[in-house]
N, C-alpha and C positions, 0 to 999 in steps of 0.2 A: 504494499498500499503506500500511497505518497500523497501526502499533504502540503497545501501550499497557502492556506489560509483559512478563514472563517466563512460558514454559510450564511446567505442573505436569501431575502426575498426576491423571486425572479430568477434563479438558478437553472441550468440546463442541465439535463442528464443525458449523457450517450453511451450506447451500448453498441460495440461489436461484436457479434455472435460468430466466432469461426468454427473450423472442425477442432481445433484443437484446444483453443482458449477462448474465454467471454473477457472482453475487455470492458469495463465501465470508467466512466468519468464524470466529474461534475463541473461545468463550468460556469464561472459568473463574468459575463461579457466575453472577453478574449481570453482571461486567466484559466486554466485549467487548474481546480483547486484540488481537486483530489483524483486519484485512478487505483483501481484494483484489477486484477488479472486473474481468473478462475479458470479451472478445469472446465472443458465442455463434456455436459453429460446428457444426451439426449434423451434418456430414461428418466431424468428428473421431470417432477410433474409442478406446475404452477405454483402451488403451496409451498413446497421446498425450497423453491427460487424465492418466493416472496419471505421466507423466515432467513434466509441467507442474507438477502438486501437488506431487511431488518436489523440483521444482526453488524452488518458491514456500518450502516449508518450510525449504528447505537456505539460501537467500538470507535469510531471516529467523532464522537461527539456532534453527530451532525443531524440536522432536523428535517425529515421526510415532506413535512409542509412547505419547505423552501425551492421546492423543484416546481416548477412552473411549463416546463417544457422536456420533449424527449425526442431523441432522434437514433433510430435503430438502421444499423446496416447487420443483415443475416444470409450465411450462405447454408444454415441448416435448417431445412424448411420446420420440422418436426417443432423447432424450439422457438418460432415464430408468434404461433398462437399463444402458448403458454407465456411468454414476455409481454405481449400484448395485453394479457390478461392483468398479469403482475403490475405493471405501469398503472394501467387504469386502477387497479384496487388499491395500491399503496399511494399512489401520489395524484388520483384524479384528473390524469391530463391523457389527451389522445397522442399517441405517438406518430412520428414522421417516419414512415419505413421508405429507405431508398430503394428505388424501383421503379418500372415505367410508369411515367406520367408524374413523377419527381422532377421537380427543375434543380439543375445542377450546372447550367451552363457550359455543359461540355457535349459535344456533339460526339456521336459514336460511329466510327467509320469501319464496321464490321459487317460480315455476312449476315449474321445474327445478332442485334445488339442486345434482344434479350437472354443469351446466353452469356452475356459478360457479368461476372459476380459484382455484388451491391458493394463489396468492400475495393474492389479493383477500379470504379470509377470514384468512389469517395477519395482513395490514393490519388488518384488524378486530378482530382479538385484541388485537395491542397497541395501538391507538390505545384502545379501552376500559380498557386497564390502566393504560396509562401517564398519558393525560390527561381521562378522563372521559366521559359520556355525557349526549345524543346526541352523536354523531360523524360529522363526512363526512370522509375521506380521498381526496386526488386524488393520484392516480400518475402522475406525468410519465415515462411510459416508450414503448416501440413505440406504445401506444395512451395516449391521457391518459383514465384511468379515473376515476369516481367512485362511492365507496363509503357507503351510508350504514348508519350503527348505532344504534339508537333509544335511548331512554334504558332500557329495558328489557335491553340489550345484546344485541339480536336483528339479525341481517344482513336487512335491508329490500329491497337492491337496489341500484341506482344507473344509471351512465349511461357509455357509452363513447364516445368523438371518437379520430380518428385523431390520433397523436402530432405533436407540432410538428416534429419531425427529418421524418416522412412528409409531412405538409404541403409543407415546403418544397422537398423531393426529388420530390412530384409535378408542383408549379407549374414545376421545372427541364427534367424529362422530356417533360411533356406540353405545353407552351408554347415553340414552336421559339425565339421570341425574347427568353425569360427567362432571366437566368445561374444559376448555382448560387451561394446566399448562404450567409455566415456567420450562424451563429444568433447574433445581437448586436442590442440596441436600437437602434432609429434616434433620431437627437437630436429630433424630432416627429413627431406621430402624420401628419402632411401631409408627404409623401416628396417633393423634390425633385430626386429619380432615380430609376431602374427599381430599385436595389439597395435604396435606403429606403424605396420603397414597398412593396416586398415581404417587408421586415424589419417595416414597421409594419403589414400586413395578417397576416404570419404569428403573430409575437410578441406586437403590442400586440393583434391581434383574438385572440388567445387569453389574455390576461388578462383580455379582455372576456367571453370564454366563460367564465372561472372565475368573474366576479363574477355573470354573469347565471343561470347554474347556481346558485351557493351562494344567489341570493336565491330562485329558483325551490324548490329543494329545503327551503329554511329555512320557506317557505308551505307546502309540502305537508305538513310536521312539524308545523306549529303553534309552533315555537320555533326560537331559533338554536341549531344545533349548533356545538362547535368544530370547526373546520377544519383539517386538519391537511396538509400538502404532503410527499410525499416523491418519489423517483424522480431521475434525472439533472439535470433541470432547474428542480427545486422552489426551490432557493434563488434562484435568477436571476428566475421569476416571481414568488415572495413578494416580493421588492423593488420590486415595483411595483403592487402592490395591497394594502389593507388586508384585504381578504376573506379572507386566510388568516392563523392566528393562529400555527401552528405549523409548524415546519422540521425533519423527521427523515428525513434523508438514510437510517439504517439501521433504519428501521421494521419491515421485512419479517425482517429478521435477529432483530430483537427478538420480533416474532411468533412466529418459528421455537422460538426459545428458549423460549419461555411455552408452548406448545404440547408440544414435550418433554416440561418438567417437569410439567404435566397427565397425561402419558401413562405417566409412570414408577411 
């Protein structure tokens, strides 16, 4: 949990529901006052999440009555309805859900815009507003996604790769003689034992993936975009490469705030 100030009336609750984590934040105007990161559990009922939210507010000394608005980004459909119910019951507000029909200021130039995850568009909105254009957002989550925003502010598409955690877990589950490893960088690319070799292949391999994709995307754009990393392993990967210029752990929350403001 991160706390940066006291609650007051008129605050905004933002919720990013991802496949691995649910990230919540509270904004007072443009300032993020508090944020929490929870493990995603699609089996949890609305009442369970309601109790959890009450506990989070209580432990931080916050008042649920201060929340006057809410914006949600969700890529786990079974959890959307429970959270709509929780927000309505706990805070008495109707959430803005990022999706078709919601104003984002971003035109989507893909074959089927409805296929693009709400979190990817939310990240694009925040990247364009905070860091300039063109932009490339790399989100290190359950999947590692690359999202490209043109100099005109249009979402052009991107790439999706298995996340670092999924890659490491797959090696452990599918190869009988390979162990489960800690996600930490090895001392060198040439591993001297099985664990170091796996860490090299997974983590340094992902650094090379990032560098290669940044180079390819830059060539296709015809110019170098500002490269912004977000997600759980963003800081860790960014330390090992010059291809990433910015690390924004709360990029999706910022995008939700911006989209909420656009729709008021």
